[in-house]
C-alpha positions as CSV (number, residue, x, y, z in Angstrom):
1,M,-37.5,8.9,5.5
2,S,-39.7,11.9,6.0
3,G,-39.6,14.2,8.9
4,R,-36.3,15.2,8.6
5,P,-34.9,18.8,7.6
6,V,-33.9,18.7,4.1
7,T,-31.1,20.7,2.1
8,A,-32.3,22.2,-1.1
9,E,-30.1,21.6,-4.0
10,A,-29.5,25.1,-4.6
11,R,-27.3,25.4,-1.1
12,W,-24.8,23.2,-2.7
13,S,-24.3,25.1,-5.7
14,E,-21.4,27.5,-4.2
15,P,-19.5,24.6,-2.6
16,L,-19.7,22.5,-5.5
17,A,-18.5,25.4,-7.8
18,T,-15.6,26.3,-5.5
19,R,-14.6,23.2,-3.7
20,V,-15.0,20.4,-6.2
21,T,-12.7,21.4,-8.9
22,A,-10.3,18.3,-9.1
23,A,-11.2,15.5,-11.8
24,A,-11.7,12.0,-10.7
25,D,-9.1,10.0,-12.5
26,L,-11.4,6.8,-12.4
27,F,-10.9,5.8,-16.1
28,E,-7.4,4.4,-15.7
29,H,-8.4,1.6,-13.8
30,R,-8.6,-1.9,-15.4
31,R,-11.3,-3.4,-13.1
32,I,-13.8,-1.5,-11.1
33,V,-16.2,-2.9,-8.2
34,V,-19.1,-0.8,-7.1
35,V,-20.6,-1.5,-3.9
36,A,-24.2,-0.6,-3.1
37,A,-26.3,-1.0,-0.1
38,H,-29.5,-0.8,-2.2
39,P,-30.6,-1.2,-5.8
40,D,-30.6,2.3,-7.2
41,D,-27.7,3.7,-5.0
42,E,-25.5,3.2,-7.9
43,T,-27.4,4.6,-10.4
44,L,-28.4,7.9,-8.3
45,A,-24.8,8.5,-7.6
46,L,-22.7,7.1,-10.4
47,G,-25.2,6.5,-13.3
48,G,-23.3,8.9,-15.6
49,F,-19.6,7.4,-14.7
50,L,-21.2,3.7,-15.2
51,Q,-22.2,4.5,-18.7
52,A,-19.0,6.0,-19.4
53,Y,-16.8,3.4,-17.7
54,H,-18.7,0.6,-19.8
55,D,-18.3,2.8,-23.1
56,E,-14.7,2.7,-22.4
57,G,-14.8,-1.1,-22.2
58,G,-13.8,-1.3,-18.5
59,D,-14.5,-4.4,-16.5
60,L,-17.2,-3.4,-13.8
61,T,-18.9,-5.5,-11.3
62,L,-21.9,-4.2,-9.3
63,V,-22.1,-5.7,-5.6
64,V,-25.7,-4.9,-4.0
65,A,-26.0,-5.7,-0.2
66,T,-29.8,-5.7,0.0
67,R,-32.8,-5.9,-2.2
68,G,-34.2,-2.9,-0.6
69,E,-37.4,-4.7,0.6
70,L,-37.5,-2.4,3.7
71,A,-37.9,1.0,1.9
72,F,-41.3,1.3,3.5
73,P,-41.1,-0.1,7.2
74,A,-44.6,-0.7,7.7
75,A,-44.8,-3.3,4.7
76,D,-46.0,-6.7,6.0
77,H,-43.8,-9.7,4.9
78,A,-45.6,-10.2,1.5
79,E,-45.1,-6.5,0.6
80,Q,-41.5,-6.8,1.3
81,G,-40.9,-9.8,-0.7
82,A,-42.9,-8.2,-3.6
83,L,-40.7,-5.1,-3.3
84,A,-37.5,-7.0,-3.3
85,R,-38.5,-8.8,-6.6
86,E,-39.6,-5.5,-8.0
87,R,-36.3,-3.7,-7.0
88,T,-34.4,-6.6,-8.5
89,G,-36.0,-6.0,-11.8
90,E,-35.9,-2.4,-11.7
91,L,-32.1,-2.5,-11.4
92,T,-32.1,-4.8,-14.6
93,K,-34.0,-2.1,-16.5
94,A,-31.8,0.9,-15.4
95,L,-28.8,-0.9,-16.3
96,R,-30.2,-1.3,-19.6
97,A,-31.3,2.2,-19.9
98,L,-27.4,3.1,-19.0
99,G,-26.1,1.1,-21.9
100,A,-24.8,-1.4,-19.5
101,P,-26.9,-4.3,-19.6
102,D,-24.0,-6.8,-19.3
103,T,-22.6,-5.6,-16.2
104,E,-22.2,-8.2,-13.5
105,V,-24.4,-7.9,-10.6
106,R,-23.6,-9.9,-7.4
107,W,-26.5,-10.1,-4.8
108,L,-25.7,-10.5,-1.4
109,D,-29.2,-10.7,0.1
110,L,-28.4,-9.1,3.5
111,P,-31.3,-7.5,5.3
112,D,-32.4,-4.1,4.4
113,S,-32.2,-1.4,7.0
114,G,-30.0,-4.0,8.9
115,L,-26.6,-3.6,7.6
116,A,-25.0,-2.1,10.6
117,D,-25.7,-5.2,12.4
118,H,-24.3,-7.3,9.7
119,E,-21.1,-5.4,9.0
120,R,-18.7,-7.9,10.1
121,E,-20.3,-10.4,7.7
122,L,-20.6,-7.9,5.0
123,T,-16.8,-7.1,5.1
124,D,-16.0,-11.1,4.9
125,R,-18.2,-11.6,2.1
126,L,-17.0,-8.5,-0.1
127,R,-13.3,-9.6,0.3
128,P,-13.2,-12.3,-2.2
129,L,-15.2,-10.2,-4.5
130,L,-12.9,-7.1,-4.4
131,R,-9.9,-9.0,-4.3
132,D,-8.9,-8.4,-8.0
133,A,-10.2,-5.0,-8.2
134,D,-8.1,-1.9,-9.3
135,C,-10.7,0.4,-7.7
136,V,-13.6,0.1,-5.2
137,L,-16.4,2.4,-5.2
138,A,-18.8,2.5,-2.1
139,P,-20.9,4.5,-0.2
140,W,-19.4,7.3,1.9
141,P,-18.9,5.9,5.4
142,L,-20.3,9.0,6.9
143,D,-23.4,8.9,4.8
144,P,-26.4,9.8,7.2
145,H,-28.4,6.6,6.0
146,P,-26.9,3.9,8.3
147,D,-27.1,1.2,5.6
148,H,-24.9,3.2,3.3
149,A,-22.6,4.1,6.2
150,A,-22.3,0.6,7.1
151,A,-21.8,-0.6,3.3
152,G,-19.1,2.1,2.8
153,R,-17.2,0.9,6.0
154,A,-17.3,-2.6,5.1
155,A,-16.0,-2.0,1.6
156,L,-13.1,0.0,2.6
157,A,-12.2,-2.5,5.1
158,A,-12.4,-5.4,2.5
159,A,-10.6,-3.5,-0.5
160,P,-7.1,-5.0,-1.1
161,I,-4.3,-2.7,-0.4
162,T,-3.5,-2.6,-4.2
163,A,-6.8,-0.9,-4.7
164,H,-7.8,2.7,-5.0
165,R,-10.5,3.6,-2.8
166,W,-13.4,6.2,-3.6
167,S,-16.7,6.6,-1.9
168,Y,-20.0,8.5,-2.9
169,P,-22.6,10.3,-1.1
170,I,-26.2,9.9,-1.5
171,W,-28.2,10.9,1.5
172,M,-25.8,13.6,2.6
173,W,-27.0,16.0,-0.3
174,H,-30.4,15.7,1.3
175,W,-29.7,15.5,5.1
176,T,-26.5,17.2,5.5
177,D,-25.8,21.0,5.7
178,P,-23.2,22.2,3.2
179,V,-21.0,23.7,6.1
180,D,-20.8,20.6,8.1
181,S,-17.0,19.9,8.8
182,A,-17.5,16.2,8.3
183,I,-17.8,16.8,4.5
184,P,-14.3,16.0,3.0
185,W,-14.1,18.7,0.5
186,T,-10.4,18.5,0.1
187,R,-10.7,15.0,-1.2
188,A,-13.7,15.7,-3.5
189,A,-13.5,15.2,-7.1
190,R,-16.0,15.2,-10.1
191,I,-17.0,13.4,-12.8
192,P,-18.5,15.7,-15.8
193,L,-21.5,14.4,-17.7
194,T,-22.2,14.8,-21.3
195,P,-25.8,16.0,-21.9
196,T,-26.4,12.6,-23.3
197,R,-25.4,10.7,-20.4
198,Q,-27.4,13.1,-18.2
199,R,-30.4,12.0,-20.4
200,R,-29.8,8.4,-20.2
201,K,-29.2,8.8,-16.3
202,A,-32.7,10.2,-16.1
203,V,-34.1,7.3,-18.0
204,A,-32.2,5.0,-15.7
205,L,-33.3,6.6,-12.6
206,A,-37.1,6.4,-14.1
207,A,-36.9,2.7,-14.0
208,F,-37.0,2.7,-10.3
209,A,-40.6,3.1,-10.2
210,S,-41.2,1.8,-6.7
211,Q,-38.9,4.6,-5.2
212,L,-40.7,7.3,-7.2
213,R,-44.4,6.4,-6.1
214,P,-45.9,6.5,-2.7
215,G,-45.6,3.4,-0.5
216,P,-48.3,0.8,0.1
217,R,-49.8,2.8,2.7
218,G,-49.7,6.2,1.3
219,E,-46.1,6.8,2.7
220,P,-44.2,9.6,0.6
221,A,-42.2,8.6,-2.2
222,I,-38.5,7.7,-1.4
223,L,-37.2,9.6,-4.2
224,D,-39.2,12.7,-4.4
225,R,-38.5,15.8,-6.6
226,S,-36.3,17.6,-4.2
227,M,-34.1,14.4,-3.3
228,L,-33.7,13.7,-7.5
229,A,-32.5,17.3,-8.0
230,H,-29.3,16.5,-6.2
231,F,-28.7,13.9,-8.9
232,A,-29.7,16.0,-12.1
233,R,-26.4,17.7,-12.0
234,D,-24.1,17.8,-15.0
235,H,-21.4,16.0,-12.8
236,E,-21.2,13.4,-10.3
237,V,-19.1,13.7,-6.9
238,V,-17.0,11.2,-5.3
239,F,-14.4,11.3,-2.3
240,R,-11.1,9.6,-2.2
241,E,-10.8,7.4,0.7
242,P,-7.1,7.2,1.4
243,R,-5.6,4.3,3.9
244,E,-4.9,5.6,7.4
245,D,-2.2,3.2,8.0
246,S,1.3,3.2,6.7
247,A,1.9,0.7,3.9
248,P,2.9,-2.6,4.8
249,V,6.7,-3.6,4.1
250,E,5.1,-6.7,3.1
251,R,3.3,-5.0,0.1
252,F,6.7,-3.7,-1.1
253,G,8.4,-7.1,-0.5
254,A,5.6,-8.5,-2.9
255,L,6.5,-6.2,-5.6
256,Y,10.2,-6.9,-5.3
257,G,9.5,-10.6,-5.4
258,A,7.5,-10.5,-8.5
259,N,10.1,-8.0,-10.1
260,A,13.6,-6.9,-9.4
261,D,13.2,-3.4,-10.3
262,P,9.3,-2.8,-9.7
263,W,9.5,0.8,-10.7
264,D,11.7,0.4,-13.7
265,T,14.1,2.9,-12.3
266,R,17.0,2.5,-14.5
267,S,15.4,2.5,-18.1
268,S,12.1,4.7,-17.4
269,W,12.5,8.2,-18.7
270,Y,10.2,9.3,-15.9
271,E,12.7,7.7,-13.3
272,R,15.9,9.2,-15.1
273,R,14.5,12.6,-15.7
274,K,13.4,13.0,-12.0
275,R,16.9,12.0,-10.7
276,Q,18.5,14.6,-13.0
277,V,16.2,17.3,-11.7
278,V,16.9,16.2,-8.0
279,L,20.8,16.3,-8.7
280,A,20.6,19.7,-10.6
281,S,18.3,21.2,-7.5
282,L,21.0,20.3,-5.0
283,P,22.3,23.7,-4.0
284,R,25.7,22.8,-3.1
285,E,28.2,21.0,-5.5
286,H,29.3,18.7,-2.5
287,Y,28.0,17.2,0.7
288,R,29.7,15.5,3.4
289,L,27.0,12.7,4.3
290,A,23.8,12.1,2.8
291,I,21.0,9.7,4.3
292,E,18.7,8.5,1.8
293,P,15.9,6.3,3.4
294,G,14.0,3.9,1.1
295,C,16.5,3.8,-1.5
296,G,15.1,1.1,-3.4
297,T,17.5,-0.5,-5.9
298,G,20.0,2.4,-5.3
299,A,19.5,4.3,-8.9
300,L,19.6,7.6,-7.2
301,T,22.1,6.4,-4.6
302,V,25.1,5.7,-6.9
303,Q,24.2,9.2,-8.4
304,L,24.4,10.9,-4.9
305,Q,27.8,9.4,-4.2
306,E,29.4,11.6,-6.8
307,R,28.3,14.6,-4.9
308,C,29.0,13.4,-1.6
309,D,31.7,11.9,0.8
310,R,29.4,9.3,1.8
311,V,26.1,8.0,1.2
312,L,24.2,6.0,3.7
313,A,21.0,4.5,2.1
314,F,18.8,2.0,3.8
315,D,15.3,0.3,2.8
316,P,13.3,-2.1,4.8
317,V,13.0,-4.8,2.0
318,P,15.9,-7.3,1.7
319,E,15.8,-7.6,-2.1
320,A,16.0,-3.9,-2.6
321,V,19.1,-3.6,-0.2
322,A,20.7,-6.4,-2.1
323,A,20.1,-4.5,-5.4
324,A,21.3,-1.0,-3.8
325,R,24.4,-3.0,-2.5
326,A,24.9,-4.5,-6.0
327,A,24.6,-1.3,-7.7
328,G,27.1,0.4,-5.3
329,A,29.3,-2.5,-5.0
330,R,32.5,-0.7,-6.2
331,A,31.6,2.5,-4.1
332,V,32.9,1.9,-0.6
333,T,31.3,5.4,0.3
334,V,27.8,3.7,-0.3
335,A,26.1,1.7,2.6
336,A,23.0,0.0,2.1
337,V,21.6,-1.3,5.1
338,P,18.2,-2.9,6.0
339,A,16.3,-0.5,8.1
340,D,12.7,0.9,8.6
341,M,11.5,4.2,9.3
342,P,11.2,6.1,11.8
343,A,12.7,3.7,14.5
344,D,15.8,2.4,12.8
345,L,17.4,5.8,11.7
346,P,21.1,5.7,12.0
347,D,22.8,7.8,14.9
348,V,24.8,10.3,12.7
349,R,24.7,14.0,11.8
350,A,24.3,14.3,8.0
351,D,24.2,17.6,5.9
352,L,21.8,16.1,3.3
353,V,18.5,13.7,3.6
354,V,17.0,12.6,0.4
355,C,13.4,11.1,0.4
356,S,12.3,9.9,-3.0
357,E,8.7,8.6,-3.3
358,I,8.7,7.3,0.2
359,L,7.1,9.7,2.6
360,Y,3.5,9.6,1.3
361,Y,3.3,5.8,2.1
362,L,3.5,6.7,5.7
363,S,0.6,7.4,8.1
364,D,0.0,10.7,9.6
365,V,1.6,9.6,12.8
366,D,4.7,7.8,11.3
367,L,5.2,10.9,8.8
368,K,5.2,13.3,11.6
369,E,7.7,11.1,13.8
370,T,10.0,10.3,10.7
371,V,10.2,14.0,9.6
372,A,11.3,14.9,13.2
373,E,13.7,12.0,13.3
374,L,15.3,13.1,9.9
375,V,15.4,16.7,10.8
376,S,17.0,15.8,14.1
377,V,19.9,14.1,12.4
378,L,20.4,17.0,9.8
379,E,22.8,19.5,11.0
380,P,22.0,23.2,10.9
381,G,22.4,24.4,7.2
382,G,21.7,20.8,6.1
383,D,19.4,20.3,3.0
384,F,16.4,18.1,3.2
385,V,15.3,16.8,-0.4
386,A,11.6,15.7,-1.1
387,V,10.5,14.3,-4.3
388,H,7.1,12.5,-4.9
389,W,5.1,11.4,-7.9
390,R,2.1,13.6,-8.4
391,G,-0.2,10.8,-8.6
392,W,-1.6,8.9,-5.8
393,P,-0.6,5.3,-5.2
394,A,-3.3,3.2,-4.2
395,E,-1.3,2.3,-0.7
396,A,-0.7,5.8,0.1
397,P,-2.4,7.7,3.0
398,R,-2.0,11.3,1.0
399,D,-0.4,12.6,-2.3
400,A,2.5,14.5,-2.8
401,V,1.1,17.9,-2.2
402,A,-0.1,17.0,1.3
403,T,3.1,15.3,2.0
404,H,5.4,18.0,1.0
405,A,2.9,20.6,3.1
406,V,4.2,18.6,6.2
407,L,7.9,19.7,5.3
408,T,7.0,23.3,4.3
409,E,5.2,24.1,7.2
410,H,7.8,22.6,9.6
411,P,9.3,25.5,11.8
412,A,12.8,24.1,11.2
413,L,12.8,23.9,7.5
414,R,12.8,26.7,5.1
415,T,12.2,26.3,1.4
416,V,15.2,27.1,-1.1
417,V,14.1,25.2,-4.1
418,E,10.5,24.2,-5.3
419,H,9.9,22.5,-8.5
420,T,6.3,21.9,-9.5
421,D,6.5,19.3,-12.1
422,E,3.6,17.7,-14.4
423,E,4.8,14.5,-12.9
424,F,6.5,15.0,-9.6
425,L,6.7,17.5,-6.9
426,L,10.3,18.5,-5.7
427,H,11.4,20.4,-2.6
428,V,14.7,21.4,-1.1
429,L,14.8,22.8,2.3
430,R,17.3,23.9,4.5
431,R,17.4,23.4,8.3
432,S,17.7,26.4,10.4
């Protein structure tokens, strides 16, 4: 690990203070699986969080890809075996120091310093271990250590679509310049640590004696003082890793298959209040034709019909279409038709488009094409309404803020209403 230029901890102070201000909302998850390339990665990057999550009673599993036997490449076979056994015991001691001795640890025993050559196998072996996870935490897939990068890519590929995905950097802190454009600061979040958890983390790190002392041939310690300085902070940093592809229709089909109203649209106060705010924000009393993609069960559709001559609502899930039709069965002005976006938009001209909690599920390419299609069917002077929950669904490539930015920056749209609620974001934009 020696011979490369290193970045002093002091150089990270400014970007950490100014660019990592969001809090990571990890404690809401029932079951978290942490993937590590080597024993000690989890303690370095997440030792404080692991304590807190365990103390909160969370269900935690740690998956370690290798035993770290090649930390010192010149070691012979016997020395590698001894180091693997030692590092295995060190992890047990570290978890005890963190107050989480009952953490389930799954060892995959893949070759250290060779994960990139076994990435497909690693992905396949991770899939069943991650299947029921609400959240997956894995090494940053662009970490400069190749084992970490491979483990990160494999974990993200293996994570189920229902799982939130986060990554943690390790050697980035030591080998990357803070101004490097690859660092995803916009997706960074911090996990604050109390002084007690900082101290317990330090004790846990001290358990990895094999990494703190010189190697068998006098090689420099892997975790020297300058490296450890990056992990003595009063917070830990993780990066959200959103999916790149649009959420598959099958995912929503499964939700409707399990529950006729997956989002509790008719009885939840959040949903009812959101619809009331949407309706109150419509600048005009009456519209000729509204288009509502992704109408779901039609809860908003039947209220829009009171303000419109006609509402054309559609959804790619047949069960949702059936529910929307039933909801507006007595209203001949409501047409719910099965369709997908962006390819199946109707060939009409509308003066109102309403997108409620649908656009953030689209990939960057699909979002751009869908917005272009919706704007093209919206007549000049027509209104485009977008409302999205301010959380971040596991299946979504982006959150509400990033999604609405695509609309507010569109050259043919200007904002006429903006409402930032503690739970949702609402924009009404008018086509020029």
